[in-house]
N, C-alpha and C positions, 0 to 999 in steps of 0.2 A: 445353883449355877445359872438358872434362868433369870433370876433377879439381878445377878451380877452383869449378865449380858444386857439387860434392860438399862442398867446404870451406865454402862459403857456407851450404848447407843444414844442415850439421852445427852451424855456429855459431848459426844461427837456432833449431835444435832445442835447443841448450844454453841459449841466452839469447834467447828469443823477445821481440819488442818489446811484446807485449800478454800479460797474464796471464789476464784474464777477459773473455769476450764476453757482453754482455747483450742480450737480445731480449725484446720485449713481444709477446704474442699479441693481434692486432687483431680476431680472431674466434675462436670455438670451433674447436679443432683436435684432431686425433688423430694421434699418432705411434705406429705399430704398435698396441699395446694400451694406450697411455697417453692419457687424455683431458686436454687442456690448455684450461681455460676462458679466455674473452676477458678481457684485462686482466692476466693472470699474467705476471710477469717471469721469464724463464728465464736462468739464469747457467750458463755452461759454462767450464770451465778450458781455456784455449787450449792449453797444453802437452799436455793429455789428448786434445783434439780432433785435433791434428795427428798423433798416433801412428797414426791409422786412415786418414789421407788419403794418396793416392798423390802423390809429389812432382811428377808431371807435370800436376797439376791447377792450372794457373796461368792467370790472365786477362791481358789486354793490358797493364794498368798494372804488373803483377808482372814481365812480360817486359821492359818498358822499364827498370824499377828494377834487374833482374838484369843487363842490359847495362851500365847506368851503373856498377853496383857492380863488375863485372868489369873495366871500363876503369880505374876508380880503383885497384883492387887491383893490376892489372898495372903501373900507373905507380909505385905504392909499392914493390912487390917487385922492380922492376927497378933501384931505387936503394938499397935497404936489405935486410939479411938479419935475420930475426927468429928467436928461439928462446925457449921458455919457460924462465924462471929455475927452478933447482932448488927455490926457495922457494915456487913456485906451489902453491896449495891450491884445488882446484876446489870451489866451494860456491855454487851459484846461490841468490839470495835473492828470494823472491816478494814484491815490493812493488807499487807502481803499475806498474812495469815490472820485468822480470827483470834483475837485475844481479849481478855477482860480489860475493859477501859479503866476500871478503878482497882484492878488487882483482885485477888481472892483472899479475903481474910478468913483464916481457919483457926480453930482452937484444936490443938493437937495434944493428946495425953498418952504417955507410955502406959501400956497395960501391965 
């Protein structure tokens, strides 16, 4: 199960579901030596933010989602084998969500 979790995290690192996180300051704030006035909208690139977080920093909803995803993946891989096609070209595209620019060419075989 540890390897499955590693695969899920690597997939989310390559293709995160959100590209930008937006937050508004509701009061004057200070982050280290940066003053952020009330009303300022802060945008953070999600792929950049996750590089600095530990992977074990998960809340309750994320744990439930991880269990559901593990069950789903276990059901799928117990019935099929997958491999990347030699034509696969990795190229994440940052749009509303991160998606493969050239698609994902998979070779799927029923077991």
